[in-house]
C-alpha positions in Angstrom: 35.6 -22.9 25.3 35.6 -19.1 25.0 34.2 -17.2 22.1 37.2 -16.2 20.0 36.9 -12.6 18.7 38.6 -10.4 16.2 37.9 -6.7 16.3 38.4 -4.4 13.3 38.1 -0.6 13.6 40.1 2.2 12.0 40.2 4.3 15.2 43.0 3.0 17.4 41.6 4.5 20.6 38.2 2.9 20.1 39.8 -0.4 19.0 41.8 -0.5 22.3 38.8 0.4 24.4 36.6 -2.1 22.8 39.2 -4.8 23.2 39.5 -4.1 26.9 35.7 -4.1 27.3 35.1 -7.4 25.5 38.1 -9.0 27.3 36.3 -8.2 30.6 33.3 -10.3 29.6 33.3 -13.9 30.8 33.8 -16.5 28.1 35.1 -14.0 25.6 38.6 -14.0 24.2 39.9 -11.2 22.0 42.3 -13.0 19.7 43.4 -10.0 17.8 42.7 -6.3 16.8 43.2 -4.7 13.4 42.9 -1.1 12.3 43.3 -2.0 8.6 40.4 -4.0 7.3 42.5 -5.3 4.3 44.5 -7.4 6.8 41.5 -9.4 8.0 41.8 -12.2 5.3 45.4 -12.9 6.2 44.7 -12.9 9.9 41.9 -15.5 9.4 44.3 -17.8 7.6 46.4 -18.0 10.7 43.9 -17.8 13.6 40.6 -19.6 14.4 37.9 -16.9 15.0 34.3 -17.3 16.0 33.1 -13.7 15.7 34.4 -10.8 13.8 33.4 -7.4 15.3 33.7 -4.8 12.6 33.1 -1.1 12.1 30.9 -0.1 9.2 32.7 3.0 7.8 36.4 2.2 7.3 38.9 3.1 4.6 39.9 0.5 2.0 37.2 -2.0 2.9 34.0 -1.0 4.5 32.3 -3.4 6.9 29.9 -4.4 4.2 32.7 -4.9 1.7 34.5 -7.0 4.2 31.5 -9.1 4.9 31.0 -9.8 1.1 34.6 -10.7 0.8 34.6 -13.2 3.7 31.2 -14.8 3.6 32.0 -17.5 1.0 35.4 -18.4 2.2 34.4 -18.4 5.9 30.7 -19.4 6.0 30.9 -20.3 9.7 32.3 -16.9 10.7 29.8 -14.7 12.5 30.0 -11.0 11.8 28.8 -8.3 14.3 28.6 -4.8 12.8 29.3 -2.3 15.6 29.0 1.2 14.3 27.7 4.7 14.9 25.7 4.3 11.6 22.0 3.6 12.4 20.4 4.5 9.1 17.8 1.9 8.0 19.2 1.7 4.5 22.7 0.8 5.7 21.3 -1.7 8.2 19.4 -3.5 5.4 22.5 -3.5 3.1 24.6 -5.0 5.9 22.0 -7.6 6.6 21.7 -8.5 2.9 25.5 -8.8 2.8 25.4 -11.6 5.4 26.1 -10.1 8.8 24.9 -11.9 11.9 24.2 -8.9 14.0 24.1 -5.1 14.1 24.6 -3.0 17.2 25.3 0.8 17.5 28.2 2.1 19.5 25.7 3.5 22.0 25.4 -0.1 23.3 26.5 -0.8 26.8 28.5 -3.8 28.0 25.4 -5.9 28.8 24.0 -5.5 25.3 27.3 -6.2 23.7 27.7 -9.4 25.7 24.1 -10.4 24.7 24.9 -9.7 21.0 28.1 -11.6 20.9 26.6 -14.6 22.8 23.6 -14.7 20.5 25.4 -14.6 17.2 28.1 -17.1 18.4 25.2 -19.5 19.1 24.1 -19.2 15.4 21.2 -16.7 15.9 20.8 -13.2 14.5 20.9 -10.1 16.7 19.8 -6.5 16.1 19.7 -4.1 19.0 16.3 -2.6 20.0 17.4 0.8 18.6 18.2 -0.8 15.3 14.9 -2.6 15.1 13.1 0.7 15.8 15.0 2.3 13.0 14.0 -0.5 10.6 10.4 0.1 11.6 10.4 3.8 11.0 8.0 4.8 8.2 9.6 5.9 5.0 6.9 8.5 4.3 4.8 10.6 6.6 2.4 11.9 3.9 -0.2 9.1 4.4 -3.4 10.1 6.0 -4.4 8.3 9.3 -6.9 6.2 7.3 -4.2 4.9 5.1 -1.9 3.8 8.0 -1.7 0.0 8.4 -0.8 0.5 12.0 -0.1 3.9 13.5 2.3 2.7 16.2 3.7 -0.7 15.2 5.2 -2.9 17.8 8.8 -3.9 17.2 9.2 -7.3 15.5 11.9 -9.7 16.6 14.6 -10.6 14.1 13.1 -14.0 13.5 9.7 -12.3 12.8 11.4 -10.0 10.3 13.0 -13.0 8.6 9.6 -14.6 8.3 8.0 -11.4 7.0 10.6 -11.3 4.2 10.0 -15.0 3.3 6.2 -14.5 3.3 6.7 -11.6 0.9 8.6 -14.0 -1.3 5.4 -16.2 -1.4 6.9 -19.1 0.5 4.5 -21.3 2.3 4.7 -22.1 6.0 6.3 -25.5 5.1 8.9 -23.9 2.9 9.7 -21.3 5.5 10.1 -24.0 8.1 12.5 -25.8 5.8 14.5 -22.6 5.1 14.8 -21.7 8.7 15.2 -25.2 10.1 12.2 -24.9 12.4 8.8 -26.6 12.6 5.7 -25.7 10.7 4.0 -25.1 14.0 6.6 -22.6 15.1 6.2 -20.8 11.8 2.4 -20.6 12.3 3.0 -19.2 15.8 5.3 -16.6 14.4 2.6 -15.7 11.7 0.0 -15.3 14.4 2.3 -13.0 16.5 3.2 -11.0 13.4 -0.5 -10.4 12.5 -1.2 -9.3 16.1 1.8 -7.0 16.3 1.1 -5.4 12.9 -2.6 -5.1 13.4 -3.4 -6.7 10.0 -5.7 -9.6 9.2 -3.9 -11.7 6.6 -0.8 -12.3 4.4 -1.7 -9.5 2.1 -1.7 -7.1 5.1 1.8 -8.4 6.1 3.1 -7.8 2.6 1.6 -4.3 2.4 3.2 -3.5 5.8 6.6 -4.9 4.7 6.5 -2.8 1.6 5.4 0.4 3.4 8.2 0.1 6.0 10.8 -1.2 3.6 11.3 -4.5 5.4 11.7 -6.2 2.0 
C-alpha cells in the first residue's frame, strides 16, 4: 500500500513542483495539495493520510501552529516539516510541537524519499544539515579549556532523544520503557553518546546538552 501524502505550502509553484517530485517516488501517493493551511483539518476529515508535508512559514497557520492543532485529533498522522528555515531554535520548537521529521528545501529527491519512508515507518527523521545546526554551539566565547568537545560528532535522532531523557534524570530502564526499546539498546546508545561527545559520564552528557541547547 502506498504512503498517502498531503502537501501544504503557500507558494503554488513550489506546491506543484513538490507534488510532481513526490509522485515520481515509488510507493508514494500524493492524495492532495493545499496552499491554505486552514483547510487541512477539513481535508483530513474526508481523506486518509499517512504523512503531512508542511512548510514552516505560512500565513494563517504556521507549520508549528498546524502541528499543535492536529496532534491530538490525529495522533497517528506523521508530519514532515519541509522548509527553508534551518535555525536551531525553530527546529527545536517544531520538534517539541510533535513533528516527525524536519528537512530543508535544499534536500534532493533521495533524501526526501528517505525522510518520508522513515517517518511513515514510525521513526523520526532530521536531515544531516539540520542535525549539524542543532549541534552548533550557542556561544563562541568559551576558552578551549572550557570546551567539552571542540568538534562534536553528529548524534543520531535516537541519540538526541536519549540525551534529552537522560537530562530529565530517567534511568536506562525508564528510557527503555518510554522509547519501547530494550535496556541493552539504551546502554549501547549511552556508550555511543559518551564516545561521540568525548565525555566520561552522565554529568558530562547533561553539561553538553545544556551547552548546545539540546534540552
